C-alpha positions as CSV (number, residue, x, y, z in Angstrom):
1,M,65.6,96.8,117.5
2,A,66.8,100.3,118.1
3,E,70.6,100.7,117.6
4,E,72.4,101.8,120.7
5,Q,74.6,104.8,120.3
6,K,78.0,104.5,122.1
7,Q,80.0,107.7,122.8
8,I,83.9,107.6,123.3
9,K,85.5,110.4,125.4
10,I,88.9,111.5,124.2
11,N,91.1,113.8,126.0
12,L,93.2,115.9,123.5
13,D,96.0,117.7,125.0
14,P,95.7,121.2,123.4
15,I,99.5,121.9,124.1
16,L,101.8,122.0,121.3
17,Y,105.0,120.4,122.0
18,A,108.5,121.3,120.5
19,L,110.2,118.1,121.0
20,S,113.5,118.1,122.5
21,N,114.2,114.3,122.6
22,V,112.7,111.3,121.5
23,N,113.9,108.0,122.8
24,I,112.7,104.8,120.9
25,R,113.3,101.4,122.4
26,F,111.9,98.0,120.8
27,G,111.6,94.3,121.5
28,E,110.1,91.6,119.7
29,E,106.5,92.5,120.8
30,V,106.5,96.1,121.7
31,F,108.0,99.6,120.4
32,D,108.4,102.2,123.5
33,F,108.3,105.7,122.6
34,L,109.4,108.4,124.9
35,L,108.7,112.0,123.7
36,I,110.3,114.7,125.7
37,S,109.6,118.5,125.5
38,G,111.2,120.7,128.1
39,N,110.4,119.1,131.5
40,Q,107.4,117.2,130.2
41,G,107.4,113.7,128.7
42,R,104.9,111.2,127.2
43,Q,105.5,107.5,126.8
44,F,103.7,105.4,124.3
45,Q,103.9,101.7,123.7
46,V,102.6,99.9,120.4
47,S,103.0,96.8,118.7
48,P,105.6,96.5,115.7
49,K,102.7,96.3,113.4
50,H,101.0,99.6,114.8
51,A,104.5,101.3,114.7
52,K,104.8,100.5,111.0
53,R,101.3,101.8,110.3
54,I,102.3,105.1,112.1
55,Y,105.5,105.1,110.0
56,L,103.4,104.7,106.8
57,L,100.9,107.5,107.8
58,L,103.6,109.9,108.6
59,G,105.3,109.4,105.4
60,E,102.2,109.9,103.5
61,S,101.4,113.0,105.4
62,L,104.8,114.3,104.9
63,N,104.5,113.6,101.2
64,E,101.3,115.5,100.9
65,Y,102.9,118.4,103.1
66,E,105.9,118.6,100.7
67,K,103.7,118.7,97.7
68,K,101.8,121.7,99.2
69,F,104.7,123.6,100.8
70,G,107.9,122.2,99.4
71,P,110.6,119.8,100.5
72,L,111.8,119.6,104.0
73,E,115.7,119.5,104.7
74,T,116.5,117.5,107.6
75,Q,118.5,114.6,108.9
76,L,118.8,112.5,112.0
77,P,120.9,113.7,114.8
78,E,124.2,112.2,115.4
79,K,124.2,109.6,118.0
80,R,126.3,110.5,121.0
81,E,127.6,108.4,123.9
82,N,125.9,109.1,127.2
83,E,128.5,111.2,129.1
84,W,127.4,109.7,132.5
85,Q,128.2,106.2,131.1
86,E,131.8,107.3,130.2
87,K,132.2,108.8,133.7
88,I,131.4,105.6,135.4
89,G,133.2,103.0,133.1
90,F,130.4,101.8,130.8
91,G,132.0,103.8,127.7
92,K,134.3,102.2,124.9
């Protein structure tokens, strides 16, 4: 019996994004990522298990990058209260 070939088409966006904001929300069953660059945004939803796999893959890739090009010095940005929340009474 001849083996049937299947072809999967993937649309790869050729634009390089300089992320200006990343929002992550999570519940028990889903991680919701919103990546913002300028006036464009992309939203992704993954299960917690897949979020952990992405985390592990990024960690492994960054370790290889730093071995080749040297350490990256960075930190998470400070959390800010939303200004609009303070204006309408939702602040502390």
